[in-house]
DSSP file (Angstrom, degrees, kcal/mol; ACC not computed):
  #  RESIDUE AA STRUCTURE BP1 BP2  ACC     N-H-->O    O-->H-N    N-H-->O    O-->H-N    TCO  KAPPA ALPHA  PHI   PSI    X-CA   Y-CA   Z-CA
    1    1 A X              0   0    0      0, 0.0     2,-0.1     0, 0.0     0, 0.0   0.000 360.0 360.0 360.0 126.4  -12.2   -6.8  -10.0
    2    2 A X        -     0   0    0      1,-0.1    27,-0.2     2,-0.1    56,-0.1  -0.426 360.0-149.9 -74.5 147.9   -9.6   -7.7   -7.5
    3    3 A X  S    S+     0   0    0     25,-0.4     2,-0.3    54,-0.2    -1,-0.1   0.622  82.5  40.8 -89.7 -16.1   -6.2   -8.9   -8.7
    4    4 A X  S    S-     0   0    0     24,-0.1     2,-0.2    53,-0.1    28,-0.1  -0.870  72.6-143.6-129.5 162.3   -5.7  -11.1   -5.7
    5    5 A X     >  -     0   0    0     -2,-0.3     4,-2.0     1,-0.1     5,-0.2  -0.708  34.6-101.5-119.0 170.7   -7.9  -13.4   -3.6
    6    6 A X  H  > S+     0   0    0     -2,-0.2     4,-2.7     1,-0.2     5,-0.2   0.895 124.5  56.8 -56.6 -40.1   -8.2  -14.3    0.0
    7    7 A X  H  > S+     0   0    0      1,-0.2     4,-2.3     2,-0.2    -1,-0.2   0.871 103.7  52.4 -62.1 -37.4   -6.3  -17.5   -0.8
    8    8 A X  H  > S+     0   0    0      2,-0.2     4,-2.0     1,-0.2    -1,-0.2   0.919 110.1  48.6 -63.3 -43.0   -3.4  -15.4   -2.2
    9    9 A X  H  X>S+     0   0    0     -4,-2.0     4,-1.7     1,-0.2     5,-0.6   0.924 112.0  49.1 -61.3 -44.3   -3.3  -13.5    1.0
   10   10 A X  H  <5S+     0   0    0     -4,-2.7    -2,-0.2     1,-0.2    -1,-0.2   0.872 110.8  49.7 -66.7 -36.6   -3.3  -16.7    3.0
   11   11 A X  H  <5S+     0   0    0     -4,-2.3    -1,-0.2     1,-0.2    -2,-0.2   0.864 120.0  36.4 -68.5 -34.9   -0.5  -18.2    0.9
   12   12 A X  H  <5S+     0   0    0     -4,-2.0    -2,-0.2    -5,-0.2    -1,-0.2   0.606 136.9   1.8 -94.7 -11.4    1.7  -15.2    1.3
   13   13 A X  T  <5S-     0   0    0     -4,-1.7     2,-0.3     1,-0.2    -3,-0.2   0.446 105.1 -47.6-136.5 -84.8    0.9  -14.1    4.8
   14   14 A X      < -     0   0    0     -5,-0.6    -1,-0.2     0, 0.0    -2,-0.1  -0.945  62.7 -68.0-157.1 169.8   -1.4  -15.9    7.2
   15   15 A X        -     0   0    0     -2,-0.3     2,-0.6    -4,-0.1    -8,-0.0  -0.431  46.0-132.9 -66.1 142.6   -4.9  -17.4    7.6
   16   16 A X        -     0   0    0     -2,-0.1     5,-0.1   -10,-0.1    -1,-0.1  -0.889  21.5-129.0-101.3 120.5   -7.7  -14.9    7.4
   17   17 A X    >>  -     0   0    0     -2,-0.6     3,-1.4     1,-0.1     4,-1.1  -0.241  21.8-110.6 -66.0 155.7  -10.2  -15.4   10.1
   18   18 A X  H >> S+     0   0    0      1,-0.3     3,-0.5     2,-0.2     4,-0.5   0.877 118.7  54.0 -54.8 -41.2  -13.9  -15.7    9.2
   19   19 A X  H 34 S+     0   0    0      1,-0.2     4,-0.3     2,-0.1    -1,-0.3   0.695 111.0  47.2 -70.4 -16.8  -14.7  -12.3   10.8
   20   20 A X  H <> S+     0   0    0     -3,-1.4     4,-2.7     1,-0.1     5,-0.3   0.637  87.4  88.3 -93.9 -17.8  -11.9  -10.6    8.7
   21   21 A X  H <X S+     0   0    0     -4,-1.1     4,-2.8    -3,-0.5     5,-0.2   0.877  87.5  46.9 -56.1 -48.2  -12.8  -12.1    5.3
   22   22 A X  H  X S+     0   0    0     -4,-0.5     4,-2.1     1,-0.2    -1,-0.2   0.913 114.8  47.9 -61.2 -42.6  -15.3   -9.5    4.2
   23   23 A X  H  > S+     0   0    0     -4,-0.3     4,-2.2     2,-0.2    -2,-0.2   0.920 113.3  46.8 -64.7 -45.0  -13.0   -6.7    5.2
   24   24 A X  H  X S+     0   0    0     -4,-2.7     4,-2.4     2,-0.2    -2,-0.2   0.895 110.5  52.9 -67.2 -39.6  -10.0   -8.2    3.4
   25   25 A X  H  X S+     0   0    0     -4,-2.8     4,-2.0    -5,-0.3    -1,-0.2   0.914 110.4  48.2 -60.5 -42.0  -12.0   -8.9    0.3
   26   26 A X  H  X S+     0   0    0     -4,-2.1     4,-2.7    -5,-0.2    -2,-0.2   0.897 110.0  51.9 -65.4 -39.4  -13.1   -5.2    0.2
   27   27 A X  H  X S+     0   0    0     -4,-2.2     4,-2.9     2,-0.2    -2,-0.2   0.890 108.0  51.9 -63.9 -38.3   -9.5   -4.1    0.7
   28   28 A X  H  X S+     0   0    0     -4,-2.4     4,-1.8     2,-0.2   -25,-0.4   0.903 111.1  47.4 -64.6 -40.1   -8.4   -6.3   -2.2
   29   29 A X  H  X S+     0   0    0     -4,-2.0     4,-1.9     2,-0.2    -2,-0.2   0.923 113.9  47.4 -63.6 -44.3  -11.1   -4.7   -4.4
   30   30 A X  H  X S+     0   0    0     -4,-2.7     4,-2.6     1,-0.2    -2,-0.2   0.893 109.2  53.9 -64.2 -40.4  -10.0   -1.3   -3.3
   31   31 A X  H  X S+     0   0    0     -4,-2.9     4,-2.9     1,-0.2    -1,-0.2   0.878 106.8  52.6 -62.4 -37.4   -6.3   -2.1   -3.9
   32   32 A X  H  X S+     0   0    0     -4,-1.8     4,-2.5     2,-0.2    -1,-0.2   0.926 110.7  46.4 -64.5 -44.6   -7.2   -3.1   -7.5
   33   33 A X  H  X S+     0   0    0     -4,-1.9     4,-1.9     2,-0.2    -2,-0.2   0.918 114.2  48.4 -62.0 -43.0   -8.9    0.2   -8.1
   34   34 A X  H  X S+     0   0    0     -4,-2.6     4,-1.9     2,-0.2    -2,-0.2   0.913 111.5  49.3 -64.9 -43.4   -6.0    2.1   -6.6
   35   35 A X  H  X S+     0   0    0     -4,-2.9     4,-2.6     1,-0.2     5,-0.2   0.907 107.7  54.7 -62.9 -41.5   -3.5    0.1   -8.6
   36   36 A X  H  X S+     0   0    0     -4,-2.5     4,-2.6     1,-0.2    -1,-0.2   0.910 108.2  49.8 -57.0 -42.1   -5.4    0.8  -11.8
   37   37 A X  H  X S+     0   0    0     -4,-1.9     4,-2.4     2,-0.2    -1,-0.2   0.887 110.1  50.2 -65.0 -38.7   -5.3    4.5  -11.0
   38   38 A X  H  X S+     0   0    0     -4,-1.9     4,-1.1     2,-0.2    -2,-0.2   0.907 111.8  47.6 -66.5 -40.8   -1.5    4.3  -10.4
   39   39 A X  H  <>S+     0   0    0     -4,-2.6     5,-1.8     2,-0.2     3,-0.4   0.916 112.4  49.6 -64.9 -43.0   -1.0    2.5  -13.7
   40   40 A X  H ><5S+     0   0    0     -4,-2.6     3,-2.0     1,-0.2    -2,-0.2   0.900 106.7  55.3 -63.0 -40.7   -3.2    5.0  -15.5
   41   41 A X  H 3<5S+     0   0    0     -4,-2.4    -1,-0.2     1,-0.3    -2,-0.2   0.789 101.4  59.3 -62.2 -26.5   -1.2    7.9  -14.0
   42   42 A X  T 3<5S-     0   0    0     -4,-1.1    -1,-0.3    -3,-0.4    -2,-0.2   0.428 125.2-103.4 -83.4   3.0    1.9    6.4  -15.4
   43   43 A X  T < 5S+     0   0    0     -3,-2.0     2,-0.3     1,-0.3    -3,-0.2   0.610  82.2 119.9  90.6  12.9    0.4    6.7  -18.9
   44   44 A X  S   <S-     0   0    0     -5,-1.8     2,-0.6    67,-0.1    -1,-0.3  -0.756  71.4-107.0-109.9 157.7   -0.5    3.1  -19.4
   45   45 A X     >  -     0   0    0     -2,-0.3     4,-2.7     1,-0.2     5,-0.2  -0.739  27.7-148.2 -79.0 117.9   -3.9    1.4  -20.1
   46   46 A X  H  > S+     0   0    0     -2,-0.6     4,-2.7     1,-0.2     5,-0.2   0.874  93.8  49.6 -58.5 -40.5   -4.8   -0.3  -16.8
   47   47 A X  H  > S+     0   0    0      2,-0.2     4,-2.1     1,-0.2    -1,-0.2   0.933 114.4  43.9 -65.7 -45.1   -6.7   -3.2  -18.5
   48   48 A X  H  > S+     0   0    0      2,-0.2     4,-1.8     1,-0.2    -2,-0.2   0.913 115.5  48.6 -65.8 -42.4   -3.9   -3.9  -21.0
   49   49 A X  H  X S+     0   0    0     -4,-2.7     4,-1.5     1,-0.2    -2,-0.2   0.932 112.4  48.1 -63.4 -45.4   -1.2   -3.7  -18.3
   50   50 A X  H  < S+     0   0    0     -4,-2.7    -1,-0.2    -5,-0.2    -2,-0.2   0.875 109.8  53.3 -63.5 -37.4   -3.1   -6.0  -15.9
   51   51 A X  H  < S+     0   0    0     -4,-2.1     3,-0.4     1,-0.2    -1,-0.2   0.881 117.3  36.4 -65.6 -37.3   -3.7   -8.5  -18.7
   52   52 A X  H  < S+     0   0    0     -4,-1.8    -1,-0.2     1,-0.2    -2,-0.2   0.593 127.8  35.7 -92.1 -10.7   -0.1   -8.7  -19.5
   53   53 A X     X  +     0   0    0     -4,-1.5     4,-2.2    -5,-0.2     3,-0.2  -0.218  68.4 140.1-133.7  43.8    1.2   -8.3  -15.9
   54   54 A X  H  > S+     0   0    0     -3,-0.4     4,-2.4     1,-0.2     5,-0.2   0.878  73.5  52.9 -60.6 -39.2   -1.3  -10.2  -13.9
   55   55 A X  H  > S+     0   0    0      1,-0.2     4,-2.5     2,-0.2    -1,-0.2   0.884 109.4  49.9 -64.0 -37.5    1.3  -11.8  -11.5
   56   56 A X  H  > S+     0   0    0     -3,-0.2     4,-2.8     2,-0.2    -1,-0.2   0.926 111.4  48.1 -64.8 -44.5    2.7   -8.3  -10.8
   57   57 A X  H  X S+     0   0    0     -4,-2.2     4,-2.3     2,-0.2    -2,-0.2   0.872 112.3  49.2 -66.3 -36.5   -0.7   -6.9  -10.0
   58   58 A X  H  X S+     0   0    0     -4,-2.4     4,-2.4    -5,-0.2    -2,-0.2   0.935 112.4  48.4 -65.7 -46.2   -1.5   -9.9   -7.7
   59   59 A X  H  X S+     0   0    0     -4,-2.5     4,-2.3     1,-0.2    -2,-0.2   0.927 114.0  45.8 -58.2 -47.7    1.8   -9.5   -5.9
   60   60 A X  H  X S+     0   0    0     -4,-2.8     4,-2.8     2,-0.2    -1,-0.2   0.898 110.5  53.5 -65.7 -40.6    1.3   -5.7   -5.5
   61   61 A X  H  X S+     0   0    0     -4,-2.3     4,-2.4    -5,-0.2     5,-0.2   0.933 110.1  47.8 -59.5 -46.3   -2.3   -6.2   -4.3
   62   62 A X  H  X S+     0   0    0     -4,-2.4     4,-2.6     1,-0.2    -1,-0.2   0.930 113.4  47.5 -60.9 -45.5   -1.2   -8.7   -1.6
   63   63 A X  H  X S+     0   0    0     -4,-2.3     4,-2.6     2,-0.2     5,-0.2   0.905 110.9  51.5 -63.5 -41.2    1.6   -6.4   -0.5
   64   64 A X  H  X S+     0   0    0     -4,-2.8     4,-2.5     2,-0.2    -1,-0.2   0.930 113.1  44.6 -61.5 -46.1   -0.7   -3.3   -0.4
   65   65 A X  H  X S+     0   0    0     -4,-2.4     4,-1.7     2,-0.2    -2,-0.2   0.911 112.7  51.1 -67.2 -41.9   -3.3   -5.1    1.8
   66   66 A X  H  <>S+     0   0    0     -4,-2.6     5,-2.7    -5,-0.2     6,-0.4   0.917 112.9  46.2 -61.6 -42.0   -0.6   -6.6    4.1
   67   67 A X  H ><5S+     0   0    0     -4,-2.6     3,-1.6     4,-0.2    32,-0.3   0.920 109.4  53.9 -65.7 -42.5    0.9   -3.1    4.6
   68   68 A X  H 3<5S+     0   0    0     -4,-2.5    31,-0.6     1,-0.3    -1,-0.2   0.818 108.6  50.4 -62.5 -29.2   -2.6   -1.6    5.2
   69   69 A X  T 3<5S-     0   0    0     -4,-1.7    -1,-0.3    -5,-0.2    -2,-0.2   0.504 122.7-109.6 -85.0  -4.9   -3.1   -4.2    7.9
   70   70 A X  T < 5S+     0   0    0     -3,-1.6    -3,-0.2    -4,-0.3    -2,-0.1   0.547  87.3 112.7  94.4   7.8    0.2   -3.3    9.4
   71   71 A X      < +     0   0    0     -5,-2.7     2,-0.9     1,-0.2    -4,-0.2   0.906  67.6  55.1 -83.5 -42.2    2.2   -6.5    8.6
   72   72 A X        +     0   0    0     -6,-0.4     2,-0.6    -9,-0.2    -1,-0.2  -0.806  61.8 170.5 -97.9 104.4    4.7   -5.1    6.1
   73   73 A X    >   -     0   0    0     -2,-0.9     3,-0.9     1,-0.1    23,-0.0  -0.907  15.8-168.9-114.0 103.2    6.7   -2.3    7.6
   74   74 A X  T 3  S+     0   0    0     -2,-0.6    -1,-0.1     1,-0.2    -2,-0.0   0.708  85.6  55.6 -66.5 -17.8    9.6   -1.3    5.4
   75   75 A X  T 3  S-     0   0    0      2,-0.1    -1,-0.2    20,-0.1     3,-0.1   0.730  92.9-140.2 -86.0 -21.6   11.1    0.9    8.2
   76   76 A X    <   +     0   0    0     -3,-0.9    -2,-0.1     1,-0.2    19,-0.0   0.678  46.8 159.6  69.2  15.6   11.2   -1.7   10.9
   77   77 A X        -     0   0    0     18,-0.2     2,-0.4     1,-0.0    -1,-0.2  -0.298  30.5-145.6 -72.0 154.7   10.1    1.0   13.3
   78   78 A X        -     0   0    0     -3,-0.1    15,-0.0    17,-0.1    -1,-0.0  -0.914  25.6 -99.5-119.0 149.2    8.5    0.2   16.6
   79   79 A X        -     0   0    0     -2,-0.4     2,-0.4    13,-0.0    15,-0.2  -0.333  43.0-156.0 -62.8 148.2    5.8    2.1   18.4
   80   80 A X  E     -A   93   0A   0     13,-2.2    13,-2.7     2,-0.0     2,-0.4  -0.984  14.4-154.2-134.5 140.3    7.1    4.4   21.1
   81   81 A X  E     -A   92   0A   0     -2,-0.4     2,-0.5    11,-0.2    11,-0.2  -0.924  12.3-162.6-106.1 137.4    5.7    5.9   24.2
   82   82 A X  E     -A   91   0A   0      9,-2.8     9,-2.2    -2,-0.4     2,-0.5  -0.986   3.4-169.4-120.2 126.8    7.3    9.2   25.5
   83   83 A X  E     -A   90   0A   0     -2,-0.5     7,-0.2     7,-0.2     4,-0.1  -0.967   9.5-160.2-116.5 120.8    6.6   10.3   29.1
   84   84 A X        -     0   0    0      5,-2.4     5,-0.1    -2,-0.5     7,-0.0  -0.242  39.4 -87.8 -88.7-177.6    7.7   13.8   30.0
   85   85 A X  S    S+     0   0    0     -2,-0.1     2,-0.3     3,-0.1    -1,-0.1   0.786 107.4  79.9 -66.6 -27.7    8.4   15.1   33.5
   86   86 A X  S >  S-     0   0    0      1,-0.1     3,-1.4     3,-0.1    -2,-0.3  -0.637  84.9-130.1 -81.3 139.2    4.8   16.1   34.0
   87   87 A X  T 3  S+     0   0    0     -2,-0.3    -1,-0.1     1,-0.3    -2,-0.0   0.775 105.6  44.5 -62.7 -26.6    2.6   13.2   35.0
   88   88 A X  T 3  S+     0   0    0      1,-0.1     2,-1.0    -5,-0.0    -1,-0.3   0.492  89.0  98.1 -96.1  -2.2   -0.1   14.0   32.4
   89   89 A X    <   +     0   0    0     -3,-1.4    -5,-2.4    -5,-0.1     2,-0.3  -0.740  47.5 143.5 -92.8 100.7    2.3   14.7   29.5
   90   90 A X  E     -A   83   0A   0     -2,-1.0     2,-0.4    -7,-0.2    -7,-0.2  -0.968  26.2-167.4-133.7 150.8    2.5   11.5   27.4
   91   91 A X  E     -A   82   0A   0     -9,-2.2    -9,-2.8    -2,-0.3     2,-0.5  -0.999   6.7-155.5-139.2 142.8    2.8   11.0   23.7
   92   92 A X  E     -A   81   0A   0     -2,-0.4     2,-0.6   -11,-0.2   -11,-0.2  -0.975   4.1-166.6-119.3 130.4    2.4    7.9   21.6
   93   93 A X  E     -A   80   0A   0    -13,-2.7   -13,-2.2    -2,-0.5    -2,-0.0  -0.953  17.9-139.7-115.6 111.8    4.1    7.6   18.2
   94   94 A X        -     0   0    0     -2,-0.6     3,-0.1   -15,-0.2   -16,-0.1  -0.369  11.9-131.5 -67.7 150.9    2.8    4.7   16.1
   95   95 A X  S    S+     0   0    0      1,-0.3     2,-0.4   -18,-0.1   -18,-0.2   0.914  88.4   6.1 -67.4 -42.9    5.4    2.7   14.1
   96   96 A X  S    S-     0   0    0    -19,-0.0     2,-0.8   -21,-0.0    -1,-0.3  -0.998  76.0-116.7-142.4 140.6    3.5    2.9   10.9
   97   97 A X    >   -     0   0    0     -2,-0.4     3,-0.6    -3,-0.1     2,-0.2  -0.721  42.5-148.6 -77.4 114.3    0.3    4.7    9.9
   98   98 A X  T 3   +     0   0    0     -2,-0.8   -30,-0.2     1,-0.2   -29,-0.1  -0.539  67.3  38.5 -88.2 149.8   -1.9    1.8    9.1
   99   99 A X  T 3  S+     0   0    0    -31,-0.6     2,-0.2     1,-0.4    -1,-0.2   0.109  80.3 117.9 104.7 -21.5   -4.7    1.8    6.5
  100  100 A X    <   -     0   0    0     -3,-0.6     2,-0.5   -33,-0.2    -1,-0.4  -0.531  58.8-134.2 -78.9 145.3   -3.0    3.8    3.7
  101  101 A X        +     0   0    0     -2,-0.2     2,-0.3    -3,-0.1   -37,-0.1  -0.857  41.4 146.7 -93.6 131.7   -2.3    2.3    0.4
  102  102 A X        -     0   0    0     -2,-0.5     2,-0.4   -38,-0.1   -35,-0.1  -0.982  37.2-133.6-157.5 160.6    1.2    3.0   -1.0
  103  103 A X        -     0   0    0     -2,-0.3     2,-0.1     2,-0.0   -43,-0.0  -0.902  24.2-121.3-114.3 145.4    3.9    1.4   -3.1
  104  104 A X     >  -     0   0    0     -2,-0.4     4,-2.7     1,-0.1     5,-0.2  -0.345  36.0-102.3 -73.6 167.1    7.5    1.2   -2.3
  105  105 A X  H  > S+     0   0    0      1,-0.2     4,-1.7     2,-0.2     5,-0.1   0.909 125.0  49.9 -58.3 -42.8   10.0    2.8   -4.7
  106  106 A X  H  > S+     0   0    0      1,-0.2     4,-1.0     2,-0.2    -1,-0.2   0.911 110.9  49.1 -62.7 -43.2   10.8   -0.7   -6.1
  107  107 A X  H >> S+     0   0    0      1,-0.2     4,-0.9     2,-0.2     3,-0.6   0.890 106.7  55.4 -65.5 -39.7    7.2   -1.6   -6.5
  108  108 A X  H >X>S+     0   0    0     -4,-2.7     5,-2.4     1,-0.2     4,-0.8   0.882 103.5  57.0 -59.1 -36.6    6.5    1.7   -8.3
  109  109 A X  H 3<5S+     0   0    0     -4,-1.7    -1,-0.2     1,-0.2     3,-0.2   0.815  96.3  63.7 -63.0 -30.6    9.2    0.6  -10.7
  110  110 A X  H <<5S+     0   0    0     -4,-1.0    -1,-0.2    -3,-0.6    -2,-0.2   0.821 115.3  30.0 -64.4 -30.4    7.4   -2.6  -11.5
  111  111 A X  H <<5S-     0   0    0     -4,-0.9    -1,-0.2    -3,-0.7    -2,-0.2   0.395 110.3-117.8-108.2   1.8    4.5   -0.6  -13.0
  112  112 A X  T  <5 +     0   0    0     -4,-0.8     2,-0.3     1,-0.2     3,-0.3   0.805  67.3 139.5  70.4  29.1    6.5    2.3  -14.2
  113  113 A X      < +     0   0    0     -5,-2.4    -1,-0.2     1,-0.2    -2,-0.2  -0.824  58.2   1.0-110.2 145.7    4.7    4.8  -11.9
  114  114 A X  S    S+     0   0    0     -2,-0.3    -1,-0.2   -76,-0.2    -5,-0.1   0.797  71.1 144.0  59.7  35.8    6.0    7.7   -9.9
  115  115 A X        +     0   0    0     -3,-0.3    -1,-0.1    -7,-0.1    -2,-0.1   0.614  53.2  75.5 -82.8 -10.4    9.6    7.4  -10.9
  116  116 A X  S    S-     0   0    0      1,-0.1     2,-0.3     0, 0.0    -3,-0.0  -0.239  93.1 -85.7 -89.0-177.1   10.1   11.2  -10.9
  117  117 A X        -     0   0    0     -2,-0.1     2,-0.2     1,-0.0    -1,-0.1  -0.645  38.6-121.4 -89.7 147.4   10.5   13.5   -7.9
  118  118 A X        +     0   0    0     -2,-0.3     2,-0.2    -4,-0.1    -1,-0.0  -0.579  65.9  60.0 -83.3 149.9    7.5   15.0   -6.2
  119  119 A X        -     0   0    0     -2,-0.2     2,-0.4     2,-0.0    -2,-0.0  -0.619  67.3-103.0 126.8 176.4    7.1   18.8   -6.1
  120  120 A X        -     0   0    0     -2,-0.2     2,-0.5     2,-0.0    -2,-0.0  -0.998  16.6-165.7-144.1 135.7    6.7   21.9   -8.2
  121  121 A X        -     0   0    0     -2,-0.4    -2,-0.0     0, 0.0     0, 0.0  -0.961  22.1-136.0-124.2 113.4    9.2   24.5   -9.1
  122  122 A X        -     0   0    0     -2,-0.5    -2,-0.0     1,-0.1     4,-0.0  -0.268  27.4-105.1 -66.7 154.9    7.8   27.7  -10.6
  123  123 A X    >   -     0   0    0      1,-0.1     3,-1.9     2,-0.1    -1,-0.1  -0.071  41.3 -88.3 -69.6 177.7    9.5   29.2  -13.6
  124  124 A X  T 3  S+     0   0    0      1,-0.3    -1,-0.1     2,-0.1    -2,-0.1   0.753 125.5  60.1 -62.8 -25.1   11.7   32.4  -13.4
  125  125 A X  T 3         0   0    0      1,-0.0    -1,-0.3     0, 0.0    -2,-0.1   0.342 360.0 360.0 -89.8   9.5    8.7   34.6  -14.0
  126  126 A X    <         0   0    0     -3,-1.9    -2,-0.1    -4,-0.0    -4,-0.1   0.444 360.0 360.0 102.8 360.0    6.9   33.3  -10.8
């Protein structure tokens, strides 16, 4: 079950064209599943958390889908073309990798997820 609707996306972003509706609805469903997993990883019951924080889950779902579509870029980066001295040597660097679901540090704080550091440090015995 999605936490946000097409109408929520349209109120917070832009109109969704008819040809995009099915794709955006699926992304909203996927975002809900992904958010549930993030809440569960933080040690909370996803159903109970969603019931008591529905506005937060709707807000996060909209942001996740907007970012996955490339609209919300927290870095403000722009795509770049690099042309080297050889005529066939060109490289393109996209501004943002589109399609991934992720939360910003502030958003993770809203659900209490991922507030620690990533990584692993083995003990003294290896």
